C-alpha beads as a LAMMPS data file, in Angstrom:
LAMMPS data file: protein, C-alpha beads

214 atoms
213 bonds

1 atom types
1 bond types

-500.0 500.0 xlo xhi
-500.0 500.0 ylo yhi
-500.0 500.0 zlo zhi

Masses

1 110.0

Atoms # bond

1 1 1 302.911 -4.923 -201.689
2 1 1 300.270 -6.667 -203.796
3 1 1 301.043 -8.126 -207.176
4 1 1 299.375 -10.400 -209.693
5 1 1 299.454 -14.135 -210.202
6 1 1 298.477 -16.514 -213.008
7 1 1 294.940 -17.785 -213.123
8 1 1 294.176 -21.208 -211.708
9 1 1 293.442 -22.386 -215.261
10 1 1 297.106 -22.009 -216.151
11 1 1 297.832 -24.867 -213.769
12 1 1 294.845 -26.999 -214.738
13 1 1 295.764 -30.645 -214.708
14 1 1 299.075 -29.970 -213.012
15 1 1 297.905 -31.078 -209.592
16 1 1 298.970 -27.781 -208.069
17 1 1 296.785 -26.490 -205.263
18 1 1 298.340 -24.117 -202.796
19 1 1 295.071 -22.999 -201.241
20 1 1 294.962 -19.539 -202.830
21 1 1 291.946 -18.320 -204.749
22 1 1 292.555 -16.930 -208.217
23 1 1 290.108 -15.297 -210.576
24 1 1 290.435 -13.703 -214.004
25 1 1 293.423 -13.796 -216.320
26 1 1 295.818 -12.782 -213.553
27 1 1 294.337 -12.309 -210.120
28 1 1 295.787 -10.350 -207.221
29 1 1 297.838 -12.104 -204.568
30 1 1 300.258 -11.211 -201.812
31 1 1 303.643 -11.799 -203.391
32 1 1 305.557 -9.907 -206.052
33 1 1 306.204 -12.888 -208.305
34 1 1 302.643 -13.331 -209.476
35 1 1 302.380 -11.101 -212.502
36 1 1 305.905 -11.851 -213.629
37 1 1 304.827 -15.477 -214.002
38 1 1 301.825 -14.509 -216.136
39 1 1 302.556 -15.184 -219.851
40 1 1 300.603 -12.092 -220.872
41 1 1 302.929 -9.873 -218.826
42 1 1 306.103 -11.503 -220.147
43 1 1 304.919 -11.258 -223.760
44 1 1 303.955 -7.591 -223.382
45 1 1 307.237 -6.594 -221.764
46 1 1 309.306 -8.461 -224.373
47 1 1 308.415 -5.738 -226.901
48 1 1 310.205 -3.138 -224.756
49 1 1 313.304 -5.158 -223.870
50 1 1 316.631 -3.373 -224.326
51 1 1 319.549 -5.103 -226.024
52 1 1 322.306 -6.172 -223.667
53 1 1 326.033 -5.821 -224.285
54 1 1 328.078 -8.361 -226.209
55 1 1 330.504 -9.303 -223.474
56 1 1 328.828 -12.034 -221.448
57 1 1 329.697 -13.504 -218.054
58 1 1 328.277 -17.024 -217.824
59 1 1 327.972 -19.136 -214.697
60 1 1 325.760 -21.702 -212.964
61 1 1 324.187 -21.694 -209.523
62 1 1 322.165 -24.324 -207.684
63 1 1 318.606 -24.923 -206.517
64 1 1 316.882 -27.872 -204.887
65 1 1 313.919 -29.680 -206.438
66 1 1 312.491 -32.562 -204.387
67 1 1 315.661 -32.594 -202.346
68 1 1 318.016 -32.842 -205.329
69 1 1 320.270 -30.184 -206.811
70 1 1 319.417 -28.725 -210.214
71 1 1 321.424 -26.131 -212.083
72 1 1 320.479 -22.599 -213.053
73 1 1 322.572 -21.370 -215.985
74 1 1 322.707 -17.576 -216.113
75 1 1 324.534 -14.829 -217.981
76 1 1 324.936 -11.089 -217.513
77 1 1 326.774 -8.544 -219.643
78 1 1 329.699 -6.498 -218.328
79 1 1 327.278 -3.869 -217.010
80 1 1 325.378 -6.477 -215.011
81 1 1 322.325 -6.636 -217.265
82 1 1 320.679 -10.039 -217.431
83 1 1 321.305 -11.814 -220.744
84 1 1 319.285 -14.974 -220.137
85 1 1 318.811 -17.976 -217.860
86 1 1 317.900 -21.649 -218.104
87 1 1 317.129 -24.220 -215.434
88 1 1 318.603 -27.661 -216.129
89 1 1 318.500 -30.996 -214.297
90 1 1 322.102 -31.610 -215.391
91 1 1 325.370 -29.703 -215.487
92 1 1 327.206 -30.888 -218.592
93 1 1 328.134 -29.946 -222.163
94 1 1 324.611 -30.507 -223.495
95 1 1 323.081 -28.323 -220.782
96 1 1 325.580 -25.526 -221.440
97 1 1 324.873 -25.664 -225.183
98 1 1 321.116 -25.559 -224.560
99 1 1 321.593 -22.424 -222.485
100 1 1 323.738 -20.752 -225.153
101 1 1 321.154 -21.539 -227.847
102 1 1 318.406 -20.030 -225.692
103 1 1 320.476 -16.918 -224.997
104 1 1 321.121 -16.491 -228.724
105 1 1 317.392 -16.738 -229.503
106 1 1 316.620 -14.211 -226.780
107 1 1 319.246 -11.656 -227.790
108 1 1 319.254 -12.241 -231.557
109 1 1 323.048 -12.004 -231.763
110 1 1 326.019 -13.892 -230.386
111 1 1 328.420 -12.263 -227.925
112 1 1 331.857 -11.084 -228.954
113 1 1 333.297 -12.408 -225.688
114 1 1 332.218 -15.024 -223.162
115 1 1 333.873 -15.206 -219.758
116 1 1 333.617 -18.449 -217.794
117 1 1 335.062 -19.924 -214.644
118 1 1 337.175 -23.042 -214.905
119 1 1 334.408 -25.627 -215.421
120 1 1 335.538 -27.751 -218.386
121 1 1 332.095 -28.689 -219.763
122 1 1 331.095 -25.061 -220.280
123 1 1 334.386 -24.294 -222.029
124 1 1 333.868 -27.225 -224.364
125 1 1 330.304 -26.116 -225.120
126 1 1 331.447 -22.633 -226.178
127 1 1 334.262 -24.030 -228.311
128 1 1 331.865 -26.351 -230.133
129 1 1 329.079 -23.822 -230.787
130 1 1 330.574 -22.513 -234.102
131 1 1 330.278 -26.006 -235.585
132 1 1 326.494 -25.854 -235.302
133 1 1 325.972 -22.144 -235.975
134 1 1 328.525 -19.880 -237.629
135 1 1 327.297 -16.794 -235.744
136 1 1 329.463 -18.046 -232.868
137 1 1 332.688 -18.110 -234.878
138 1 1 333.711 -14.594 -233.802
139 1 1 333.041 -15.226 -230.106
140 1 1 336.201 -15.192 -228.007
141 1 1 336.345 -17.409 -224.940
142 1 1 338.242 -16.489 -221.808
143 1 1 338.454 -17.831 -218.279
144 1 1 338.567 -15.432 -215.337
145 1 1 337.315 -16.040 -211.825
146 1 1 337.827 -12.343 -211.078
147 1 1 335.699 -11.090 -213.985
148 1 1 333.015 -13.638 -213.201
149 1 1 332.576 -12.183 -209.733
150 1 1 329.997 -9.928 -211.380
151 1 1 327.590 -12.747 -212.144
152 1 1 328.347 -14.590 -208.927
153 1 1 327.193 -11.486 -207.077
154 1 1 324.157 -11.246 -209.350
155 1 1 323.127 -14.778 -208.355
156 1 1 322.412 -13.385 -204.901
157 1 1 319.380 -11.519 -206.216
158 1 1 317.909 -14.848 -207.279
159 1 1 318.965 -16.877 -204.249
160 1 1 317.568 -14.269 -201.849
161 1 1 314.117 -15.017 -203.294
162 1 1 314.440 -18.795 -203.666
163 1 1 316.215 -19.377 -200.351
164 1 1 313.164 -18.788 -198.123
165 1 1 311.144 -21.154 -200.350
166 1 1 313.204 -24.094 -199.034
167 1 1 313.238 -25.894 -202.359
168 1 1 310.618 -26.811 -204.938
169 1 1 308.389 -29.862 -205.278
170 1 1 308.492 -30.026 -209.072
171 1 1 310.973 -28.979 -211.739
172 1 1 308.355 -27.174 -213.855
173 1 1 307.168 -25.124 -210.864
174 1 1 310.767 -24.155 -210.174
175 1 1 311.271 -23.084 -213.803
176 1 1 308.107 -20.945 -213.764
177 1 1 309.068 -19.284 -210.490
178 1 1 312.625 -18.584 -211.662
179 1 1 311.234 -16.962 -214.829
180 1 1 309.187 -14.625 -212.639
181 1 1 312.125 -13.756 -210.392
182 1 1 314.390 -13.102 -213.374
183 1 1 311.793 -10.783 -214.917
184 1 1 311.492 -8.817 -211.691
185 1 1 315.285 -8.500 -211.614
186 1 1 315.353 -7.170 -215.187
187 1 1 312.718 -4.568 -214.327
188 1 1 314.740 -3.532 -211.282
189 1 1 317.840 -3.167 -213.491
190 1 1 315.986 -0.932 -215.970
191 1 1 316.212 -3.368 -218.872
192 1 1 312.916 -2.306 -220.429
193 1 1 312.393 0.929 -222.380
194 1 1 309.221 2.081 -220.632
195 1 1 309.777 5.852 -220.686
196 1 1 307.269 6.471 -223.492
197 1 1 304.615 4.697 -221.417
198 1 1 305.311 6.910 -218.391
199 1 1 306.397 3.818 -216.504
200 1 1 310.102 4.618 -216.186
201 1 1 311.393 3.972 -212.649
202 1 1 308.007 2.597 -211.614
203 1 1 307.783 -0.382 -209.285
204 1 1 306.536 -3.716 -210.557
205 1 1 302.862 -3.341 -209.445
206 1 1 302.438 -0.173 -211.545
207 1 1 303.757 -2.030 -214.586
208 1 1 301.478 -5.019 -213.905
209 1 1 298.435 -2.733 -213.765
210 1 1 299.400 -1.023 -217.032
211 1 1 299.811 -4.355 -218.794
212 1 1 296.595 -5.904 -217.514
213 1 1 294.350 -2.844 -217.711
214 1 1 291.174 -3.475 -219.778

Bonds

1 1 1 2
2 1 2 3
3 1 3 4
4 1 4 5
5 1 5 6
6 1 6 7
7 1 7 8
8 1 8 9
9 1 9 10
10 1 10 11
11 1 11 12
12 1 12 13
13 1 13 14
14 1 14 15
15 1 15 16
16 1 16 17
17 1 17 18
18 1 18 19
19 1 19 20
20 1 20 21
21 1 21 22
22 1 22 23
23 1 23 24
24 1 24 25
25 1 25 26
26 1 26 27
27 1 27 28
28 1 28 29
29 1 29 30
30 1 30 31
31 1 31 32
32 1 32 33
33 1 33 34
34 1 34 35
35 1 35 36
36 1 36 37
37 1 37 38
38 1 38 39
39 1 39 40
40 1 40 41
41 1 41 42
42 1 42 43
43 1 43 44
44 1 44 45
45 1 45 46
46 1 46 47
47 1 47 48
48 1 48 49
49 1 49 50
50 1 50 51
51 1 51 52
52 1 52 53
53 1 53 54
54 1 54 55
55 1 55 56
56 1 56 57
57 1 57 58
58 1 58 59
59 1 59 60
60 1 60 61
61 1 61 62
62 1 62 63
63 1 63 64
64 1 64 65
65 1 65 66
66 1 66 67
67 1 67 68
68 1 68 69
69 1 69 70
70 1 70 71
71 1 71 72
72 1 72 73
73 1 73 74
74 1 74 75
75 1 75 76
76 1 76 77
77 1 77 78
78 1 78 79
79 1 79 80
80 1 80 81
81 1 81 82
82 1 82 83
83 1 83 84
84 1 84 85
85 1 85 86
86 1 86 87
87 1 87 88
88 1 88 89
89 1 89 90
90 1 90 91
91 1 91 92
92 1 92 93
93 1 93 94
94 1 94 95
95 1 95 96
96 1 96 97
97 1 97 98
98 1 98 99
99 1 99 100
100 1 100 101
101 1 101 102
102 1 102 103
103 1 103 104
104 1 104 105
105 1 105 106
106 1 106 107
107 1 107 108
108 1 108 109
109 1 109 110
110 1 110 111
111 1 111 112
112 1 112 113
113 1 113 114
114 1 114 115
115 1 115 116
116 1 116 117
117 1 117 118
118 1 118 119
119 1 119 120
120 1 120 121
121 1 121 122
122 1 122 123
123 1 123 124
124 1 124 125
125 1 125 126
126 1 126 127
127 1 127 128
128 1 128 129
129 1 129 130
130 1 130 131
131 1 131 132
132 1 132 133
133 1 133 134
134 1 134 135
135 1 135 136
136 1 136 137
137 1 137 138
138 1 138 139
139 1 139 140
140 1 140 141
141 1 141 142
142 1 142 143
143 1 143 144
144 1 144 145
145 1 145 146
146 1 146 147
147 1 147 148
148 1 148 149
149 1 149 150
150 1 150 151
151 1 151 152
152 1 152 153
153 1 153 154
154 1 154 155
155 1 155 156
156 1 156 157
157 1 157 158
158 1 158 159
159 1 159 160
160 1 160 161
161 1 161 162
162 1 162 163
163 1 163 164
164 1 164 165
165 1 165 166
166 1 166 167
167 1 167 168
168 1 168 169
169 1 169 170
170 1 170 171
171 1 171 172
172 1 172 173
173 1 173 174
174 1 174 175
175 1 175 176
176 1 176 177
177 1 177 178
178 1 178 179
179 1 179 180
180 1 180 181
181 1 181 182
182 1 182 183
183 1 183 184
184 1 184 185
185 1 185 186
186 1 186 187
187 1 187 188
188 1 188 189
189 1 189 190
190 1 190 191
191 1 191 192
192 1 192 193
193 1 193 194
194 1 194 195
195 1 195 196
196 1 196 197
197 1 197 198
198 1 198 199
199 1 199 200
200 1 200 201
201 1 201 202
202 1 202 203
203 1 203 204
204 1 204 205
205 1 205 206
206 1 206 207
207 1 207 208
208 1 208 209
209 1 209 210
210 1 210 211
211 1 211 212
212 1 212 213
213 1 213 214
């Protein structure tokens, strides 16, 4: 399968050089992450994003950057649809709050319920969110390892792509790659209303070509 990748200019000054040749706004390459990383693709698809449910399962998983663990905060709704994600160098109250703020901006509304595992910092973050934004005051917090199995299983779709990469050299490269993987997962889950564009149930390359067509 061929997909699309960002132009070399997007990494100008970053010091990145992986030996691949790129031309145009998003050139073809041999892996499926390419176009999902392209800002033009993400911006275009955002217009067709479906709203997720208001019962969120929130959890963190782990990745390695330069040999050190970093933390990927993620949430799905009770149907398994991706709510949002955020890569963080730390796992603490501030990191959990930053993720919740990002998820609120993405979805435009707070959840009615948030389910967590037993990690105390995340519980504290949810409890303190209403003090900075009243939209969180109706959100109910609960702890359930059983209910959070849903997102723990969903992590596998991310780890199956990052595992063979054997870690990342830089945090920003990891964040860009994760954004691409998460977008591919959302397409696979049917989280974009593409029926009117005759793209429903199409694989990622067909969507890339529609977005980037002249």
